[in-house]
BAFI-3210 file (N, C-alpha, C; in Angstrom, 3 decimals, decimal comma, padded with zeros to 6 digits):
// residues 71
n [1|2|3|4|5|6|7|8|9|10|11|12|13|14|15|16|17|18|19|20|21|22|23|24|25|26|27|28|29|30|31|32|33|34|35|36|37|38|39|40|41|42|43|44|45|46|47|48|49|50|51|52|53|54|55|56|57|58|59|60|61|62|63|64|65|66|67|68|69|70|71]
n.u [078,308|076,749|073,181|071,172|067,638|067,294|068,225|069,438|072,037|074,780|077,815|080,831|082,946|085,769|085,514|085,020|087,072|088,949|087,959|088,122|090,602|091,310|091,563|089,408|089,105|089,793|087,599|085,608|085,736|085,261|082,363|081,676|082,162|080,865|078,297|078,316|078,626|075,958|074,382|074,889|073,857|071,520|070,984|071,260|069,453|067,245|066,893|067,401|064,707|063,148|063,552|062,730|062,907|064,098|067,201|066,800|064,871|065,509|067,678|065,883|064,241|066,103|067,503|065,106|064,712|067,319|066,746|064,917|061,919|061,898|062,273]
n.v [108,929|111,310|111,890|112,477|114,080|113,332|111,030|107,723|107,148|109,403|110,244|109,713|112,357|111,116|109,631|110,669|111,745|110,086|109,172|111,536|111,654|109,483|108,473|108,537|106,572|104,819|105,458|104,146|101,811|100,782|101,519|100,002|097,532|097,413|097,409|094,887|093,555|093,588|092,383|090,151|089,556|089,714|087,971|085,252|085,823|085,656|082,749|081,428|081,721|081,207|078,542|077,056|079,024|079,667|080,468|082,289|083,857|084,421|086,457|087,759|089,102|089,947|092,331|094,026|094,516|096,159|098,091|099,469|098,914|099,453|097,980]
n.w [105,876|103,967|103,905|101,340|100,388|097,423|096,955|097,819|098,662|099,085|097,925|099,866|100,779|101,038|098,810|096,765|096,597|095,853|093,182|091,595|091,207|089,221|085,785|083,260|081,655|083,542|085,461|083,740|083,611|086,513|086,244|084,561|085,575|087,768|087,000|085,286|087,849|088,707|086,788|087,099|089,821|089,381|087,419|089,092|091,090|089,420|088,276|090,787|091,486|089,281|088,199|086,808|083,777|080,890|079,151|077,090|078,635|080,755|080,327|078,997|080,941|082,460|081,082|080,748|083,550|084,056|082,123|083,333|082,345|080,017|077,853]
ca.u [078,177|075,271|071,812|070,300|066,639|066,714|069,123|069,641|073,307|075,536|079,342|081,290|084,355|086,705|085,279|084,444|088,285|089,677|087,123|088,810|092,001|091,194|091,212|088,077|088,926|089,656|086,337|084,414|086,045|084,710|080,955|081,114|082,383|079,850|077,136|078,661|078,344|074,313|073,581|075,134|072,977|069,869|070,677|071,692|068,340|065,757|067,548|067,007|063,324|062,312|064,054|061,991|062,993|065,029|068,225|066,243|063,396|066,456|068,095|064,724|064,024|067,822|066,996|064,124|065,197|068,329|066,271|064,066|061,031|061,724|062,665]
ca.v [109,210|111,979|111,540|113,324|113,428|113,017|109,932|106,819|107,643|110,526|109,463|110,153|113,253|110,668|108,494|111,591|112,838|109,255|109,492|112,429|111,182|108,459|108,701|108,803|105,254|104,155|105,175|103,792|100,539|100,628|101,776|098,782|096,295|097,471|096,840|093,794|092,636|094,112|092,105|089,023|089,177|089,553|086,734|084,177|085,943|084,711|081,839|080,841|082,249|080,963|077,779|076,814|079,462|079,218|081,559|083,264|084,352|084,981|087,427|089,116|089,633|090,631|093,700|094,456|095,543|097,020|099,214|100,378|098,394|100,117|096,967]
ca.w [104,798|104,688|103,053|100,044|099,828|096,237|096,328|098,583|099,256|098,511|097,745|100,815|100,243|100,697|097,755|095,583|096,189|095,375|092,027|091,085|091,106|088,046|084,587|082,325|081,402|085,186|085,758|082,971|084,076|087,981|086,375|083,809|086,454|088,554|086,006|085,694|089,057|088,958|086,207|087,616|090,878|088,896|086,669|089,582|091,431|088,598|088,328|091,579|091,510|087,928|088,065|085,315|082,148|079,893|079,182|076,711|079,176|081,873|079,394|078,245|082,377|082,905|079,851|081,354|084,807|083,974|081,301|083,966|082,040|078,729|076,832]
c.u [076,451|074,444|071,409|068,877|066,638|067,621|069,292|070,985|073,837|076,811|079,920|082,221|085,316|086,685|085,448|086,372|089,024|089,116|088,013|090,550|092,351|090,906|090,002|087,953|089,077|088,162|085,270|084,315|085,292|083,690|081,071|081,518|081,105|078,102|077,138|078,079|076,757|073,925|074,004|074,364|071,753|069,923|070,585|070,161|067,520|066,229|066,841|065,339|062,665|063,583|063,779|062,301|064,540|066,257|067,832|064,987|064,489|067,039|066,831|064,512|065,205|067,567|065,922|064,151|066,104|068,003|065,417|062,253|060,659|061,870|061,391]
c.v [110,230|111,400|112,451|113,048|112,849|112,157|109,283|107,472|108,498|109,915|110,186|111,395|112,042|109,582|109,358|112,040|111,296|108,560|110,183|112,347|109,890|109,205|108,307|107,300|104,653|104,301|104,778|102,174|100,263|100,937|099,951|097,608|096,064|097,407|095,552|092,602|092,422|093,055|090,418|088,602|089,235|088,461|085,366|084,661|084,943|083,506|080,848|081,141|081,812|079,509|077,067|077,316|078,902|080,448|082,715|084,242|084,890|086,038|088,144|089,557|090,858|091,797|094,336|095,300|096,162|098,394|100,058|099,819|098,844|099,116|096,284]
c.w [105,253|103,573|102,778|100,078|098,660|096,234|097,437|100,121|098,476|098,653|098,509|100,393|100,291|099,575|096,426|095,325|095,261|093,562|090,845|090,843|089,808|087,154|084,311|082,675|082,647|085,372|085,203|083,211|085,292|087,241|085,105|084,520|087,709|087,995|085,533|086,521|088,669|088,287|086,689|088,625|090,214|088,000|087,946|091,049|090,850|088,480|089,766|092,345|090,664|087,668|086,254|083,461|081,943|080,099|078,598|077,747|080,793|081,663|078,999|079,736|082,609|082,115|080,563|082,405|084,798|082,809|082,103|083,107|080,555|077,707|076,626]
res [m|r|l|d|r|g|q|i|e|v|v|s|e|e|v|a|e|m|l|r|h|k|t|g|a|e|r|l|a|i|a|c|e|m|f|s|s|a|r|r|m|i|i|s|q|l|r|t|e|h|p|d|w|d|e|q|q|i|n|q|e|v|a|r|r|l|s|h|g|s|i]
***
């Protein structure tokens, strides 16, 4: 995988070729699952770091992190 100064990683040609053959709906499903996975990982991390936080505090922090602090 080659590195690009503007990105941490660049998609390999093999992955790019595989994605080209996916329908828009399939690519959207992949992106949705990636987002859901990231959200679950953040929730897990926050619950470990802040066992005293309630669901609302967890959800607010998850939203803040996923929106890059714009919420």
